[in-house]
MIRO-752389 format. One record per residue (C-alpha): residue number from 1; residue in one letter; chain; x, y, z. Coordinates in steps of 0.25 Angstrom, whole numbers, m for minus. Each point is the difference from the previous one (the first is absolute). Example, Ala and Ser with C-alpha at 12.3 -4.5 7.8 and 13.67 -1.06 7.14 Angstrom:
# residues 2
SITE seq type mol     u     v     w
SITE   1    a   A    49   m18    31
SITE   2    s   A     6    14    m2
END
This chain:
# residues 399
SITE seq type mol     u     v     w
SITE   1    g   A    65    19    27
SITE   2    r   A     0    m1    14
SITE   3    k   A     9    m7    11
SITE   4    p   A    m6   m10    10
SITE   5    d   A    m3     6    13
SITE   6    a   A     9    m4    11
SITE   7    q   A    m8     4    13
SITE   8    s   A    m3   m15     3
SITE   9    d   A    14    m3    m1
SITE  10    n   A     4    11     9
SITE  11    y   A   m10    m4    10
SITE  12    a   A     6   m14     1
SITE  13    a   A    14     5     0
SITE  14    n   A    m3     9    12
SITE  15    s   A    m8   m11     8
SITE  16    t   A     7    m8    11
SITE  17    i   A    m9   m12    m2
SITE  18    s   A     4   m11   m10
SITE  19    t   A   m12    m6    m7
SITE  20    s   A     0   m11   m11
SITE  21    p   A    m8     2   m13
SITE  22    e   A   m10   m10     5
SITE  23    q   A    m3     8    12
SITE  24    c   A    m1    13    m6
SITE  25    p   A     0     0   m15
SITE  26    q   A     8    12    m6
SITE  27    r   A   m10     9    m8
SITE  28    p   A     6    13    m3
SITE  29    p   A    m9    12    m2
SITE  30    l   A    m6     1   m14
SITE  31    t   A     3    14    m2
SITE  32    n   A     7    m1   m13
SITE  33    a   A    m4    m8   m13
SITE  34    a   A    10    m6   m10
SITE  35    s   A    13     5    m3
SITE  36    n   A     4     6   m14
SITE  37    r   A   m11     5    m9
SITE  38    f   A    m2    m5   m14
SITE  39    l   A    m1    13    m8
SITE  40    e   A    m4    m7   m13
SITE  41    l   A   m11    m7     7
SITE  42    d   A    m5    14     7
SITE  43    f   A    m1     6   m14
SITE  44    i   A    m8   m12    m6
SITE  45    r   A    m9     1    11
SITE  46    g   A    m2    15    m2
SITE  47    i   A    m2     0   m15
SITE  48    c   A   m10   m11     2
SITE  49    a   A    m8     9    10
SITE  50    v   A     1    11   m11
SITE  51    s   A    m6   m10   m10
SITE  52    v   A   m11    m3     9
SITE  53    i   A    m4    14     0
SITE  54    f   A    m1     2   m14
SITE  55    f   A    m8   m13    m1
SITE  56    h   A   m10     4    10
SITE  57    w   A     0    14    m6
SITE  58    r   A    m4    m4   m14
SITE  59    g   A    m9   m11     5
SITE  60    n   A    m8     9     9
SITE  61    y   A    m1    12    m9
SITE  62    a   A    m5    m9   m12
SITE  63    n   A    m9    m9     9
SITE  64    w   A     9   m11    m4
SITE  65    i   A    m4     0   m15
SITE  66    w   A    11    m7    m8
SITE  67    d   A     6     7   m12
SITE  68    n   A    12     3    m8
SITE  69    t   A     4    12     9
SITE  70    y   A     0    m9    13
SITE  71    f   A    15     1     3
SITE  72    f   A     4    m6    12
SITE  73    g   A   m10   m10    m3
SITE  74    n   A     8   m12     6
SITE  75    a   A     6     7    12
SITE  76    f   A    m9    m8     9
SITE  77    f   A    12   m10     0
SITE  78    a   A     8    10     8
SITE  79    v   A    m8    m5    12
SITE  80    d   A     5   m14    m2
SITE  81    i   A    15     6    m1
SITE  82    f   A    m3     6    14
SITE  83    f   A    m3   m14     5
SITE  84    i   A    13    m6    m6
SITE  85    l   A     7    12     6
SITE  86    s   A    m7    m3    13
SITE  87    g   A     4   m15     1
SITE  88    f   A    15     4    m3
SITE  89    v   A     1    12    10
SITE  90    m   A    m7    m7    11
SITE  91    s   A     9   m12    m1
SITE  92    h   A    12    10     0
SITE  93    a   A    m5     9    12
SITE  94    y   A    m5   m11     9
SITE  95    g   A     5   m13    m5
SITE  96    a   A    12    m3     9
SITE  97    k   A    m7     5    13
SITE  98    i   A   m12    m8    m3
SITE  99    q   A     9   m13    m2
SITE 100    e   A     7     3    13
SITE 101    n   A   m14     2     6
SITE 102    k   A     4    14     4
SITE 103    i   A   m13     4    m7
SITE 104    n   A   m12    m8     4
SITE 105    l   A   m13     0    m8
SITE 106    g   A    m7    11     9
SITE 107    s   A    12     9    m1
SITE 108    f   A     1    m2   m16
SITE 109    a   A   m15     3    m1
SITE 110    l   A     1    13     8
SITE 111    l   A    12     4    m8
SITE 112    r   A    m8    m2   m13
SITE 113    f   A   m12     6     7
SITE 114    g   A     8    12     4
SITE 115    r   A     6     1   m14
SITE 116    l   A   m13     0    m7
SITE 117    y   A   m12     5     9
SITE 118    s   A     3    14     3
SITE 119    l   A    m3     5   m15
SITE 120    v   A   m11   m10    m1
SITE 121    v   A    m7     8    11
SITE 122    v   A     4    14    m5
SITE 123    g   A    m4    m4   m14
SITE 124    s   A   m13    m5     4
SITE 125    i   A    m3    12     7
SITE 126    c   A     3     8   m12
SITE 127    a   A    m9    m9    m9
SITE 128    v   A   m12     2     9
SITE 129    l   A     2    15     1
SITE 130    t   A     2     1   m16
SITE 131    m   A   m13    m8    m2
SITE 132    r   A    m7     9    10
SITE 133    l   A     5    13    m4
SITE 134    l   A     2    m1   m15
SITE 135    y   A   m11   m10    m4
SITE 136    n   A   m10     4    11
SITE 137    s   A     0   m15     4
SITE 138    g   A     1    m6    14
SITE 139    g   A    m3   m14    m6
SITE 140    v   A    12    m8     5
SITE 141    k   A    m6   m14     3
SITE 142    t   A     4    m5    14
SITE 143    n   A     4   m13    m6
SITE 144    d   A     9     7   m10
SITE 145    l   A     6     8    11
SITE 146    f   A     2   m12     8
SITE 147    m   A     7    m7   m11
SITE 148    n   A     9    12    m3
SITE 149    l   A     4     2    14
SITE 150    f   A     3   m14     3
SITE 151    l   A     7    m3   m13
SITE 152    f   A   m10   m10    m5
SITE 153    q   A    m3     6   m13
SITE 154    g   A     9    m9    m9
SITE 155    i   A    m2   m12     9
SITE 156    s   A   m16     1    m2
SITE 157    g   A     2     1   m15
SITE 158    k   A    m8    12     0
SITE 159    p   A    10    12    m1
SITE 160    d   A    m9    11    m7
SITE 161    g   A    m7     5    13
SITE 162    f   A     4    13     6
SITE 163    i   A    14     2    m5
SITE 164    g   A     4   m11    m9
SITE 165    v   A    15     1    m1
SITE 166    f   A     1    m4    15
SITE 167    w   A    m3   m15    m4
SITE 168    s   A    15    m2    m3
SITE 169    i   A     4     5    13
SITE 170    g   A    m8   m10     7
SITE 171    i   A     5   m11    m9
SITE 172    e   A    14     4     3
SITE 173    f   A    m3     0    15
SITE 174    w   A    m7   m13     2
SITE 175    v   A     7    m8   m11
SITE 176    g   A    14     6     3
SITE 177    l   A    m3    m3    15
SITE 178    t   A    m3   m15    m2
SITE 179    l   A     8    m4   m12
SITE 180    s   A    13     8     3
SITE 181    y   A     0    m3    14
SITE 182    g   A    m3   m15    m1
SITE 183    a   A    10    m2   m12
SITE 184    i   A    11     7     8
SITE 185    r   A    m2    m4    14
SITE 186    y   A    m2   m15    m3
SITE 187    k   A     9     0   m13
SITE 188    a   A   m12    m5    m8
SITE 189    y   A     6     5   m13
SITE 190    f   A    m4   m12    m7
SITE 191    i   A   m15     1     3
SITE 192    n   A     2    15    m4
SITE 193    f   A     6    m5   m13
SITE 194    l   A   m12   m10    m2
SITE 195    i   A   m10    11     2
SITE 196    v   A     7     9   m10
SITE 197    l   A     2   m11   m10
SITE 198    a   A   m15    m4     1
SITE 199    l   A    m4    15    m2
SITE 200    l   A     9     2   m12
SITE 201    f   A    m7   m13    m7
SITE 202    h   A   m13     6     4
SITE 203    f   A     3    14    m6
SITE 204    y   A     7    m6   m12
SITE 205    g   A   m12    m9    m3
SITE 206    g   A    m8    13    m2
SITE 207    k   A    m9    m2    12
SITE 208    d   A     0    14     3
SITE 209    s   A     1    14    m7
SITE 210    l   A    m2    14     5
SITE 211    f   A   m15     1     2
SITE 212    f   A    m4   m14    m3
SITE 213    g   A     1   m11    11
SITE 214    i   A    m2    10    11
SITE 215    d   A    m6    m9    11
SITE 216    v   A    m3     0    15
SITE 217    g   A     5    m9    10
SITE 218    l   A    13    m1     8
SITE 219    i   A     9    m4   m12
SITE 220    n   A    m7    10   m10
SITE 221    w   A     7     8   m11
SITE 222    f   A     6    10     8
SITE 223    v   A     6   m10    11
SITE 224    r   A     6    m8   m12
SITE 225    r   A     7    12    m5
SITE 226    g   A     5     3    14
SITE 227    l   A     5   m14     2
SITE 228    l   A     7    m1   m13
SITE 229    g   A     7    14     1
SITE 230    i   A     4    m2    14
SITE 231    g   A     4   m14    m2
SITE 232    l   A     9     4   m12
SITE 233    g   A     6    11     8
SITE 234    i   A     4   m10    11
SITE 235    i   A     6    m9   m10
SITE 236    a   A     8    11    m7
SITE 237    y   A     5     4    14
SITE 238    q   A     5   m15     2
SITE 239    i   A     7     1   m13
SITE 240    y   A     6    13     3
SITE 241    l   A     6    m5    13
SITE 242    a   A     6   m12    m7
SITE 243    y   A     7     9   m10
SITE 244    k   A     2    14     7
SITE 245    d   A    14    m3     4
SITE 246    i   A     5    m4   m13
SITE 247    t   A     9     9    m7
SITE 248    f   A    m5     1   m14
SITE 249    s   A    10     4   m12
SITE 250    d   A    m2    13    m7
SITE 251    y   A    m5    m8   m12
SITE 252    a   A   m11    m7     9
SITE 253    k   A    m4    14     6
SITE 254    r   A    m2     6   m14
SITE 255    i   A    m8   m12    m4
SITE 256    m   A    m8     1    13
SITE 257    k   A    m2    15    m2
SITE 258    v   A    m5    m2   m14
SITE 259    v   A   m10   m10     4
SITE 260    f   A    m5     8    11
SITE 261    y   A    m2    13    m8
SITE 262    a   A    m6    m9   m11
SITE 263    l   A   m10    m6     9
SITE 264    f   A    m3    14     7
SITE 265    i   A    m3     6   m14
SITE 266    f   A    m9   m11    m4
SITE 267    i   A    m8     0    13
SITE 268    m   A    m1    15     0
SITE 269    f   A    m4     0   m15
SITE 270    y   A   m11   m11     3
SITE 271    m   A    m6     8    11
SITE 272    i   A     0    13    m8
SITE 273    a   A    m5    m5   m13
SITE 274    p   A   m15     3    m3
SITE 275    r   A   m10   m11    m3
SITE 276    k   A   m14    m1    m5
SITE 277    s   A    m6   m11     9
SITE 278    p   A     4    m9    12
SITE 279    p   A     8   m11    m7
SITE 280    n   A     3   m13     6
SITE 281    i   A    14     2     7
SITE 282    n   A    10   m11     2
SITE 283    y   A     4     4    14
SITE 284    a   A    10   m11     2
SITE 285    f   A     9     6   m11
SITE 286    l   A    m1    14     6
SITE 287    f   A     2    m5    14
SITE 288    i   A    13    m7    m3
SITE 289    l   A     6    11    m8
SITE 290    a   A    m3    10    11
SITE 291    s   A     6    m9    10
SITE 292    i   A    13    m2    m8
SITE 293    m   A     1    15    m1
SITE 294    i   A    m1     2    14
SITE 295    l   A    10   m11     3
SITE 296    l   A    10     6   m10
SITE 297    g   A    m2    14     6
SITE 298    a   A     3    m5    14
SITE 299    l   A    12    m9    m4
SITE 300    l   A     7    13    m6
SITE 301    k   A    m5     9    12
SITE 302    n   A     2    15    m2
SITE 303    q   A     8    m3   m13
SITE 304    y   A   m11     5   m10
SITE 305    k   A     4    15    m1
SITE 306    l   A   m12     3    m8
SITE 307    l   A    m9    m4    12
SITE 308    c   A     7     5    12
SITE 309    a   A    m1    15     0
SITE 310    k   A    m6     6    13
SITE 311    w   A   m13     4    m7
SITE 312    q   A    m2   m15    m4
SITE 313    s   A     2    m4    14
SITE 314    w   A    m9    10     5
SITE 315    l   A   m11    m5    m9
SITE 316    g   A     2   m14     6
SITE 317    d   A    m2     6    14
SITE 318    v   A   m13     7    m3
SITE 319    s   A    m6   m11    m9
SITE 320    y   A    m9    m5    11
SITE 321    s   A    m6    13     3
SITE 322    v   A    m1     2   m15
SITE 323    y   A    m8   m13    m1
SITE 324    v   A    m9     4    12
SITE 325    y   A    m3    14    m4
SITE 326    h   A    m1     1   m15
SITE 327    q   A   m14    m5    m1
SITE 328    v   A    m6    11     9
SITE 329    v   A     8    10    m8
SITE 330    i   A    m6    m6   m13
SITE 331    w   A   m14     2     6
SITE 332    f   A     3    15     3
SITE 333    t   A     6     2   m14
SITE 334    i   A   m11    m6    m9
SITE 335    p   A   m11    10     2
SITE 336    w   A    10    12     0
SITE 337    i   A     7    m4   m13
SITE 338    r   A   m14    m3    m7
SITE 339    s   A    m4    15     4
SITE 340    f   A     9     5   m11
SITE 341    n   A    m7    m8   m11
SITE 342    l   A    13    m4    m6
SITE 343    d   A     1   m11   m10
SITE 344    n   A     3   m14     5
SITE 345    v   A    15     0    m4
SITE 346    r   A     3    13     7
SITE 347    s   A    m8    m3    12
SITE 348    l   A     7   m13     2
SITE 349    i   A    14     7    m2
SITE 350    i   A    m3    12     9
SITE 351    g   A    m8    m8    10
SITE 352    g   A    11   m11     1
SITE 353    i   A    11    10     2
SITE 354    f   A    m8     7    11
SITE 355    v   A    m4   m14     7
SITE 356    l   A    15    m4     0
SITE 357    t   A     5    13     5
SITE 358    v   A   m10     1    11
SITE 359    t   A     2   m14     4
SITE 360    l   A    15     1     1
SITE 361    i   A    m1    12     8
SITE 362    v   A   m10    m6    10
SITE 363    s   A     7   m13     1
SITE 364    h   A    14     7     3
SITE 365    y   A    m6     7    12
SITE 366    s   A    m8   m12     4
SITE 367    h   A    12    m9     0
SITE 368    k   A     8    10     8
SITE 369    y   A   m10     3    11
SITE 370    i   A   m10   m12     0
SITE 371    e   A     6   m13    m6
SITE 372    k   A    14     1     6
SITE 373    p   A    m4     5    14
SITE 374    a   A   m11   m10     1
SITE 375    y   A     9   m12    m4
SITE 376    k   A    11     5     9
SITE 377    w   A   m10     1    12
SITE 378    f   A    m5   m15    m3
SITE 379    k   A    15    m5     0
SITE 380    g   A     3     8    13
SITE 381    k   A   m12    m7     7
SITE 382    i   A     5   m13    m4
SITE 383    a   A    14     3     4
SITE 384    r   A    m5     5    14
SITE 385    a   A    m9   m13     1
SITE 386    q   A    12    m9    m3
SITE 387    k   A     9     7    10
SITE 388    q   A   m10    m1    11
SITE 389    d   A    m2   m15    m4
SITE 390    r   A    14    m2     2
SITE 391    v   A     1     7    13
SITE 392    n   A   m12    m8     5
SITE 393    c   A     7   m13    m5
SITE 394    v   A    13     4     8
SITE 395    m   A    m8     4    13
SITE 396    k   A    m7   m14     0
SITE 397    i   A    13    m8     0
SITE 398    l   A     6     9    11
SITE 399    p   A     3    m9    13
END
C-alpha cells in the first residue's frame, strides 16, 4: 500500500496567496495509487495468469485439438476474472479522486495507458522478432499491427491477428476507461447495474459460448465479456464499501472464509478440468460466483493466511507481465520440445514446466525494470503537469 503524496498540500501551505476551490481546484499529484493491497486478490490474479499459460500451452502445442488430456481446458475464464478484478481495483484505486474531480478523464486515460502500454510495445517487439527469427516470417500485417498497438483487437471482434492474447488488454483499456470512469464520475451505478443485468440474462439464455457467437461489431462477444466483468467488479466494490467497516463476528468470518475457499476451489477445478469439445457455457453462473469470491476476499482483507504469503503477492505483481510474455515463450518452446520426439504426455509436462519457469523469470525482471519504471514515469509526468496547471492558475489570479 502507498500513502497519498502531499506535495500539492505543501505547496498550498507555503503559499501566501489565498485561493478558493472554484478559482484553483485542488488536484494533488497522482504519484500514488490506492492505499492498502488486497493480498488475496493479488494471488487470484496471479494464479489466473498461470492458468492462462497452461491453457495456451496445451492449445498451441496440440493445434487446439480437444481430447481427454486437455487439462486447463476451461482456463479461458481466467480472463473474465481479470475483468472483474479490474473493475474492482480501478474503483478502489481511483474512485474517490474521480468523484471529487481530482482525476479527469484525460488523466485517468493516461494513468491506464501508462499502466498497460509499456508492455504492449515490448511484447509486440518480442512477437515480431520471434516470428522473424524462429519461423523465418516477417508476415505481420499492417492492419494487425495497427490493431495491436492501438489496443483495438478486442473492440474489432478479431483478436487472433498478430498476438492474440492482447485482445483482453484492449478491452480492459477501452471498456474500463468508459464504463469505470462514467459510472464513478457521474454516479451512474444504476445504469451500470442495468448493463450487467442485461448481460447476465443474455449469457444465462445461452446466447454465447466459448467459440460460438463470436461476432464483429462494437458490442461483440469480447466487448460483452469486458462489460459484464468490469461492471460486476464495480458492483462488487460498491457492496464492499457498504460493508467494509462492519465488524463481523468470528462465526461470520468462519462462514465467509469457508464460502470463499469453496468458491476458489470450485472455480480453479473448473478451469483445470479437461474437456473433449467446446461446450455451451452458462457464463452468468460463473461470473456471479467469481464476483462473490472477489467480494469475500476483499471484505476479510489479508485474513486468508493461505493466500497471503510473499510469493503469492509476488505472483500477483508479475501477473500482467506473465500474460504479455507467455505466448512468445510458447512459440519458442514448441519447436524445441518437439525436437526431442517425446510422447505427447511427457512433451506437455516438460514443455509446460519450461514455459512456466521461463515466463516467470522473464516477467520478474520485466516487472522490475520495465513495467514499474514506465508506470512511475507516466504518473510523474501527470503529477508535474498538474502542479504546473496549479501554478498557472495562481499566476492568473494575481493582482
